[in-house]
N, C-alpha and C positions, 0 to 999 in steps of 0.2 A: 531664615532661621539660623541662629548661631548658638553653639554651645560654649561654655566657658573654657576654651582651649588653654588659657593660661593656667587654670587649675590642673588640667591634665599634664601640662609641661612641668609644673612644680612637683606633682606626684612622681612623675617619671624621673626627675632629677633626684628626688629624695630616695626612691627605690635604687637608683644607680649608686648613690653613696653607700647605702646599706649593702649592696651587692659587693662592694669592695672590702667589706668587713669580713672577718672570719665567720663563715657560715656553718662550720663544724661538719661539713660533708667530707667524706673521705672516699678515695677511689677503690675499686675492687682489688683484692690482693693479687699480686703477681703469681704467687704459689698458693692455691686454695688449701684451706684446712682439710685434713683427711679424716674420714670416719670409717670404721671397720665394721662390717657385718660378718658374723661367724655362723658356721653351720649348726643346726640343731641336731643333736644325737638321738633324740627321742621325740615322740609326738607332742605337739603343743596343743593344749586344750584352751580354747578361747573363752575364758571365764572372767577376765579382768583381775585375776589374783596373782599372776606371775609366780606361781608356786613351783614350776618345773626347775630342776637343777640347771638347765641350760641358761636360764635367765641370769642366774648368779655368776655364771662363768663368762658372760658377754661383757665386752668393754662398755663403760658408761660415758655418755656425753652429758656434761653438766655445766660447761662454761658458757652460759647464755649471756647475751648482751641486752641491756635495758634500753628501750627507745621511748617508752612512755611511763610516767608522765614527764620525765626528764631524761635526756639521752645520756647514757654512760653512768658510771658509778655503781654502788652496791644496789642489789635488789633484795626485796623482802622474801619473795616466794621462789624457793629452789625447785628445779626441775631436773630429773634424771631420765635419760633415754637410753635404751639398749636395742640392738638390732640383731635378729636371727633370720635364717632362711633355711628352706629345704627345697625339694625338687618342684614344689607347687606354689609356695607362698613366700612373700617377704613378711616377716613378723616385726612388730614394733611394740616394745614394752616401756610404758611411761609411768613415772610417779611424779605427781604435781603436789608438792608440799604446801600446806596451809596451816598456820598455827591454830586456827579456829576449827579445822576439820570440816565436818558436815555443816556446822553452823555458818561457815563462811561462804558456802556455795551460792552462786547466783545463776539460776537457770529459769527462764521465763515460761517455756513450754517445751513439749517433746516432739515438735514437728521436725521433719527432715528439712535439710537446707535452711537451718536456723539463721537468725540474725547474729552475725559474728560479734557486733559491738555490745550486745545486750546480755551476753552469757559468758560464764567461765568456759574456756575451750582450749584445746590443743590441736595442732595440725602439723602434718608433714607435707612438704612440697618436693616433688620428684621431677627431674629433667632426664628421662631415661636415654635420650639420644644426644645429650650434651649440646643442645642447640643454643643455649644461653638466651633464647628468645621465647621459650615456651615451658610451661610446667603443668602438671596435674597436682591437685591438692586433696588430701583426705583429712577431715577434721571431725572432732567429737567434743561432747560436753561431759561433765561428770555423770550424767544420766544415760550416756550412750547414744545420744542423737547423732545422726550421720549427716555430714555435709561434704559434697565433693564438687570439684569445679576444674575448669581449664582456664589458664591465663596466658595471654599473648602479649609479650613485650612489656609487662607490667603496665598495660595500657587498656586492654579489653579483656573482660572476664565472661566466661560462660558458666553462670551459676547453676544452670539446669542440666549440665552434663552429669550423667549417672553411670557409675561403674559397679560391678559386682565385687563387694568386699564386706568384711564383717568387723565389728568392734564390740567389746563388752567392757564395762567399767565396774569399779568397786570402790565405795566410799569408806573412809576410816576417820578416826579422830585426829589424824595428822595430815590429811589430804585425800587425794583420790588416785586410783590406778586406772590406766587405760591399756587395753591389749588389742592390737590391730592384727588382722590377717588379710593381706592384700594379694590376691592371686596374680601370678606372673601373666596369666592370660588377660588380666584387666589392664596391664601396662604394656604399651607399645614400645618395644626396645629392639636393639640389634645386638647380635653377638659377633663382633668382628673377627674374621679369620679363624685361627685355631687357638686363640688365647684362652687361658683357663678361666679368667674372670673378666668382668666388665667394670666400667667406672661410670657412675651416674652422678648428676648434680643433685644436691639435697639441701634443703633448709628446714628448720623447725620453727614453730611459732606458738607462743602461749599467751593468753590473756587471763590474768587474775582480776576478775571484773570488780570485786569489792573495792580495790585500790586503783583500778584501771592501770595496773602494771602490765605493760606489754613487753615481753622479752622474746628475743630471736636468737637463733644459732644458724650460721656464724654471724658476726657483726655486720649489720646493714644500717646505713644512715636513717635517721628519723624521718626524713622527707620521702623515703621510698617504702614500698611494701615488702613483705616476705617473699613476694613473687618476682622480685628483681634478681633473676637467676645468674646474672654476671657476678654476684657476690657469693654464689652457692659454694658449699663444701663439696669435696669429692668423696662419694660413697665407694669404698674399695672392698674387695674380698668376695663380691657376689659371684658365685658360680651358677649361672642361671641355665635353665634348659634351653635347647635350641628353639628360637621363636618359630611358631608354626601358625598356619592359617587356622583361625578359630572362628566359629560361627555361633551367633546368638540369635535364637528364634523366640519371638514373643507373639503368639497368637492371642486373640481375644474373642469372647462371646458376649453379646449385648442384647438385652431386651429393653425396649423403650415404649412407654405409653404416653400419648399426648392428648390433651383435651383443650380446645380453644373456643373462645366466644368472641366474635368480631362481627360488626355490621348486623347485629341482631341474629346471627346464625351460630348455632352450636355444632361443632364437629369434633370428632375424636378418631384416633387411629393408633395402631400399635405396630411395632417393627422389631424384627429379629435380625441381627447383623453378625456376620463372621468376618474377620479380617486379621490383620497383624503386620508385624514388622520383622525383617530379617537383617541382621548386621553381620557382615563377613569381613573380618580383618584379614585381608588377602596376604599381607605381610606387615612387618612393624611400621611401615610408612603409609600403607594404603588401606582404606576402609570403604566398603560398598554397602550402602543402606538401601533396602527395598521396603516399600510399604504398599499394602493392598487394602482397598475398602477402608481407608483410614478413618479413625474415630477419635474425637477429642472430648467425649462426654464428661470426663473427670477433670478437665482443665478449669482453672479458676475463672469465674465470670467477671466482667468489667463492672466497675463501680460507676454510678452516675456522676456527672460533672455539670455544673452550671458555668458556662463559658462567657466571661465578660470582655474577653480580648478580641482583637481583630485577626488572630491567627488560628489555623486549624489545630485541633487538639490531637496529640499523639497518644494512641492507646498501645501499650506494649504487647508483644507477642507472648502468649501464655501456653502454646501447644508444644508438647515435648519433642515431637519429631523435628520441628523446625528450630527449636531452641538449641538442641545438641549440635555442636560444631559451628554455631552461628558466628563465633568470633572470627572465623576465616573470611567472612564477608564484611566484617565490621569496619575495616579500614576504608572502605569505599564510601563512607558517609558519616554523618553525625546525627544527633536527634532531630535536627531541623531539616536535613536533606539526606534522604536515603534512596539511591537509585534502585536498590533491592531491599524490599521489606516483605518478609514472608507472610505477613498478615493479609496481604492482597489475595492470597491463595486460599481456596476453600470457603469463600464467602460470595453471596449473590450481589455484590456491589461494593459499598464502602465498608469501613472497618467495623461498623455496628450492624451490618446486615445479617440476615438469616444465613446459616451455614449451607454450603453446597457440597454434595458428596464428592469426595476425592476417590476416583476409581483406582488409581495406582500411581506410584512414583518411584524414582530412583535417585540416589545421591552418591557421589563419589568424592572422596577427599584423599589427598596424598600430601604428606609433609615430610621433608628431611631438612638437613642443615643448610641446604642451598635454596630450596624453593617450596612453594605450596601450590597445589592444583586442586580445584574443586569444580564439580559439575552437578546440576540439579535438573530433573525433568519431572513435572507433575501434570497429570490429566484430571480435569475437573468435569463432572457430569453436568448435563443440562438440567435446569430446574424450570418451574413455571414462571420465573422472573428473569432468568439469565441463561445465555447460551452456554454450551459446552466450551471449554477453553483449555489450551495447552500453555504451560509455563516452563520456560527454560532459562537457565543461568549458567555461566561459565566464568571461572576465576583463575588467574595465574598471578602468583606473588613471588618475586625474586628477592632473596636476601643478599645483602652485600655489606662489607665492613663487619663491625661487631653487632650493631643493633639497628641497622638500616634496612629498608625494603622499598620496593616499587612494584605496583601491581596494575593489572588490567582486568576489567570485568565487562561481560556482555550479558544483557538480559533480553528476552524476547517473549512477548505474550501474544497469542493468537486466539481471538474469540471467533468461534466457528459460525458458519451460516446456519440459520434456523428459519424455516418457513413458518413453523408454529408461532414463533415470537415476532416474526416479521423483521428480522435483522440480517444483515449481510456480514460476511467475514471481515474482520479488522485485525490489523497488526500494529504492534508497538514495540520499539527496540530502543535500548540505551547502550551506549559505549562509555566506559568510565576508566580514567587513569588516576591512580592515587598512590600515596606513599608515606613513609615515616622516616624522618632523619633524626638521629640523636648524636650530635657532634660531641656532647659531653653529658655526664650523668644527669645533670640538673636540667638540661635544655632538651625539649622535645618539640619537633616541628612536624605537623601533618598537613597534607595538601590533597586536593581532589579536583578534577575537572571532568564533567559528565555532559554528554549530549544525548538528546532523545529525538526519535523520529516516529511520528504518528501518522499512519497512512489514511486514517478515517478523516482527519482534518487537514492532511497534507501540510504538516507543520514540522519545523525543526526548532529545538530549544537547547539552551545551555544552562548549566548550574555548576558551581564550584565553591571551594573554600580554601582558606589558608589559616592555619592555627599554629601559634607558637606559645609555649609555656616554659617558665623557668621556676622550678621548685627547689627551694633551699630550706634549711631548717629555720631561717629567720624571716623569710618573706616568700611571697608568690607573686609572679607577674604573668599576665597572659594577654594575648591579642588574637581575636577571631575576626576575620572578614569572610563573609560568604555572599553569594548572589544566586538568584534564580530569575531567568528571563520569563517573559510572559507566556511563551510557547513551550516551556520545558514541562513535559508531561510523562513521567515514568509510570506506566500502568502497573508495573510491578514494584513500585516504590512509594515514597511519601515525601511531600514538601510542605513546609509550614505556611508558605505564601508564594504566589507567583509575582513576577515583575518587582523584585525587591533586591536591594543591596544593603547588607547590614555590617556595621563596624562595631566591635565590642572589645575595647581595651579596658584593662583594669588590673587590680591586684590588691594585696593586703599585707600588712606586717604580721609577723608571728612573734609575740612576746611571751615568754615563759618566765614569770617572776620567780626568782629563787627564794625570796623571803616571804612569799604569799603561798603557802602550800595548798590552799584550797582552790587556787586558780591554776588550771592546767595550761590554758592558752588564752591570750587576749589578742584578737585579730581584727583591728580596725582597718577599713579600706573602702574602696569604691570601684564600681564597674559602670561603664558608660555604654549606652546603646543608641546608635544613630541609624535610621532607616531612610532610604530614598529610592526612587524608581530606578530600575535597571534600564528601561527604555529611554528615560530622560533623567540623568543623574542630578540635574539641578532641581528636580521636583521632590521636595522633602515630604516624607510620610509621617514619621514620628520619631521621638527621641525621649530618653529618660536617663536619669542618673540613679543608680542604686548605691546610696551612700550609707555606710553602716559604721558610725563612730564608736558604737558599743557592740561588741561581738565577743562574748565571754563563754568559754567552755570550762566548766568547773571540774575539779579533779574527780569527783564522783560521777561524772558524765552528764550532769544537768547543764542547762544552757540558757543564756539570756541574750537577746539582741534588741537594739533599737535602730531602726532604719528610716531614711527619708527618701522619697521617690519624687523629685521634680520631673514633670512630664510635659512634653509638647506634642500636640496632635494636629494633623492636617487631614480632616475628613472631607475627601472629594469623591466619595463613592457611597453607595447605599449601605448603611451600616446600622444594625438594629440589635444590640446585645439584649438577650432575653426578651426580644420582641419590642423594645423601645427604640423608635427611630431617632437617630441623631442627625441634626441638621448639618448640611455641608458648611464647614467653617473651620477656622483655626482656633485651637484651644490651648491654654496653659493652666495646669493645676498641680497641686502638691498633695501627696499622701504621706502619712506617717504610719509606722507599723512597730508594734512591740510583740516579740515572740518569747516564749518560755517553755522549757520542758524540764521536769524533775528527773531524777535518776531513774532511767528506764529499766534498770535491772532489779529494782525493788519490787516487793509484792504489790504495792499500790503506787502507781505513777500517773502523772497528769501532764498534759501538753496543751498549748493553746497559743493563739495569736489574735491580736486586735489591731485593725487598721481603720484609719479615719481620714477624711479630708474631702477635697473637691473631686468631681468626676465629670469631665466634659463641662456642661453648663449647669450641673447639679451637684449633689452631695452623695457620698457613698460611705457606708459603714459595713465592714465585714468582720465577723467574729468566727473563729474556729476553736473548737475545744475537744479534747479527748481524755478519756480515763481508761486505765487498764488495771484490773485487779486479778492477780495470779497468786492465790493463797498457797498453792503448791504447784510444782511444774506440771502436774497432771490435769490442771484445771485453770482456765483463764477466761475472763470476761472483759469485753471492750465496749465502749460507747463513744461515738464521734458525732459532732454536731457542727454544721456550717450555717451561718445566718448572714444574709445580705439585705441591706436596707438602702434603697435608692430613692432620693427625694428630688423633686423638681427637675427631672432629667428629660432631655430630648425635646423635640419640637412641640410636644403637647404638655410639657412640664409634668410628666407622669411620676407617680409614686409606686414603688413595688417592694414587696418583702418576699424573700424565699427562705425556706427552711429545708435543710438536707440532713436527715438523721440516719445514722448507721449503728446497729447493735450487733455484737458478735459474741460467740462463745466457742471454746475449744475444750474438749475432754479427751484424755488419753489414758488408756490402761497401761501402755508402755509406748516406746517410740514406734511400734509397729501396728498398734490398734488405736485408731483415733476417730473422733466425731467432731465435726466443725459445723457451725451455722452462722448465717448473718441475715439480718433484715435491714432493708434500706427504704426510706420514704423520702421522696422529693416533692415538696409542695408546689413547685413551679408547674409541672405537668401532671401532678397528682398521681405519681407513679410509685407503687409499692412493689418490693421484690424480696422474695425469700430464696435462700439457697442453703440446703442442708446436705452435708456430704459425710458419709461414713466410709472408712477405708481400713482394710486389714492386709498388711504385708505378711502373708502366710508363709512365704519363703522369700529369700532375697530378690527384690525387684519383681515379685509376682504378687498381684493385688486382687482383692475383691472390693468393688465399689458399690455403694448404694447412694443415689443422688435424687434429691427432690428439688424442683424449681417451680416457683410460682411468681408470675409477673402480672400486675394489674395496672392499667393506665386509664384514669378517669378523665384527664384533662384533654381529651380529643373530642372531635365532633362525634365520632363513633367510639365509645369505650371499648377497651380491649382487655382480654384476660386469657392467660395461658398457664396450664399446669403440666409438668413433666415428672414422670417417675422413671428412673433409669437404674438398671442393674447391670454391672459389667464385671467380668472375670478375665484377668490376664494371667498368662503363665510364661515365665522366662526360663529358658534352658540354654546353657552355654556348652558347646561341644569343643 
């Protein structure tokens, strides 16, 4: 098996020539821009109107820098920002000008942690310890939606980090106002020595979605995000209170009723649960999290997937306790290889299994300008299908240079002995070394080497990766090589396949035509994937080329792509996608794909893709389509559809059609009172699923949830049906 390496060499040479051109990137300033916060002399009422006299006396920041749709030059939408503080809060007063006023606003819905690219929004990024490698971000829309996150090295983002803060907005005929109140207790900072004031890193970001005009303060190159804190301004003048240990307590009360029909038997039961979490910020650098009788009833449920590939499907973590601060573990893996993946905890087997009760857990994180330390311990209760288990993980990350780090991580899982289940004790351990190197702003290199030891099978295994990327304003280049040996088995992790080595080089040009204002970017390029055995590198598995000669992002946010997928397969194992057995043989086939989405910020938007071509020894057609209608931000309806048609496939020349339909709706009285629902039906296994969830944030980060789940599977030898009704109340108090 040979790939057209001449093509790869020609592309690499072309990329190198472009790399020598002026890519319009610029280094961080030697002396950061300074921004001043001034004390408030009277109480600030958070109403989004900035009517207090203190706002008029505060210095204004308005010299933003445009990075989209073209870097530099004049921008259409002016932004004014002022900063105040008192003994408890940092206040932010913002005016985002828009010539169309209310008519120009683009907001799709009122959910928390909204999609940044689909809405008008403004955000502030803070680096309270001046680490230059970390920031927290607080963002809002003209309707007052809240989004908060943590970012590490402009490389990993924790979108599910939640902090206590408030924001209110006010819309006018000339734009919108936003007024933030961020408690100092929600920001981990240090007050060095006896100095009167502190200095924090700071950036601002605004997206005027109608024109997709993205501006930032201070100036940051287009190829980086506002989270690249090496470019941050210095926030001066803050006289903050002494940092103190603060405690956040979040108990919950839950009632759950289940009714199940399986194997001709009807059963029902109800349960009342009490539990909760405690977060203790021991000092500005260290946080201790405790969880008791943990419950995730309000977490989003997984969507069904019809898998036609030879790789395991990765289902993301959706549970809040594990999502927060997950970025500290992220460097030890990528989506294909994760030595630690929290989704293995609290389930009775694989990622789609029934939940298992978590008795208690503890997590510790410490971060300063030199290092990060993290530890985790969770105990999982025994169920009728799985033994009790203990999960432990420890992480140490050392920073060096300006943006480099190296880390080590250990995980250990112990499944306990159980006479009832007839299983003996088993242990699984991994040891991982990883790191990030950024020798220049555009170049990022990450690496990882992990070993596993499983005592139940008495096996040792290895996995690793090396990834390098070069991001400039005019092109992107990347190379990923990873490997997983046959015996690598991280019982607290995830791997996409065993006994494999993958090479994935590729890249694309970024052309921003100056004389075609309706095109924001034209990014033609290619990525190559080549897989072979880890045990026998000469044994080829599969390869494909993702060649996209047409890849256009329009200025209004719509998108069009045409791609070609030449594919080579060596099937020397039992493989049956969707139950159709593929004969052991070598195959070559080509697929074509067209993708399109309209401007997703409009009230009515559509998206879809159509792929066609050969598939092993048969034919395959796949169609995906989606529609969203959001007449007002308080109401949105969605419909998604996937169709697969397989003809003359496999040893028996079988035909198969699958239909996967998803309908959804979201209603919101305001950003704090919402009702969402979705229904999904998969014709492959005749599975239908309802999920309806109502939530009321009756005080900051304190919720009342009502959840209804209904799952019915008819495509089994024994049909299955289950209904759940869940009521849950959480209360958060910060001391």
